[in-house]
C-alpha positions in Angstrom: -0.3 16.0 7.4 -2.2 16.0 4.2 -1.4 12.3 3.6 -2.6 11.1 7.1 -5.3 13.7 8.0 -8.1 11.4 6.9 -6.9 8.4 8.9 -7.5 7.4 12.5 -4.7 8.1 15.0 -3.2 11.1 13.2 -1.2 11.9 16.3 0.6 8.6 16.1 1.5 9.1 12.5 2.8 12.6 13.1 4.7 11.5 16.2 6.4 8.7 14.2 7.3 11.1 11.4 8.8 13.6 13.9 10.8 10.9 15.7 12.1 9.5 12.3 13.1 12.9 10.9 14.5 14.8 13.9 17.8 13.8 15.5 17.4 13.9 19.3 20.9 12.5 20.1 22.1 16.0 21.1 20.0 15.7 24.2 21.9 12.5 25.3 25.2 14.0 24.4 24.4 17.2 26.4 24.5 15.1 29.5 20.8 14.3 29.9 21.1 10.6 29.3 18.9 9.7 32.3 16.0 11.9 31.1 16.6 11.5 27.4 13.4 9.5 26.6 11.2 11.7 28.7 12.6 14.9 27.1 12.2 13.4 23.6 8.6 12.2 24.3 7.6 15.5 25.9 9.0 17.5 23.0 7.4 15.4 20.3 4.1 15.3 22.1 4.1 19.1 22.5 4.9 19.7 18.9 2.2 17.2 17.8 -0.5 18.6 20.0 0.2 22.1 18.7 0.8 21.4 15.0 -2.1 19.0 14.3 -4.9 21.4 15.5 -3.1 24.3 13.9 -3.0 22.5 10.5 -6.7 21.6 10.8 -7.6 25.2 11.6 -5.6 26.5 8.7 -7.1 23.9 6.3 -10.6 24.7 7.5 -10.0 28.5 7.0 -8.8 27.8 3.4 -11.8 25.7 2.6 -14.2 28.2 4.2 -12.6 31.0 2.1 -13.0 29.0 -1.1 -16.6 28.2 -0.2 -17.4 31.9 0.4 -15.8 32.8 -2.9 -18.0 30.3 -4.8 -21.1 31.6 -3.1 -20.2 35.2 -3.9 -19.5 34.2 -7.6 -22.9 32.5 -7.8 -24.6 35.6 -6.4 -22.9 37.8 -8.9 -24.0 35.5 -11.7 -27.6 35.6 -10.4 -27.5 39.3 -10.1 -26.1 39.8 -13.6 -28.9 37.5 -15.0 -26.5 35.0 -16.6 
């Protein structure tokens, strides 16, 4: 995510990465060959739509925490007259 978060169409990059890394052949071998593509696409879409906003939320929380720590440090420096 960190490599593609700044690009357009993040969902497409994440979808491609999931499809390239995860082996979905077990769905076809389990007897779902007629619905294989639909199951794969649905699974990948679900994972992508959950993981991308979650990653963004966690990243924003980390950045917000770092920002608050910098503000607090600056206030302490001001209060200690340094």
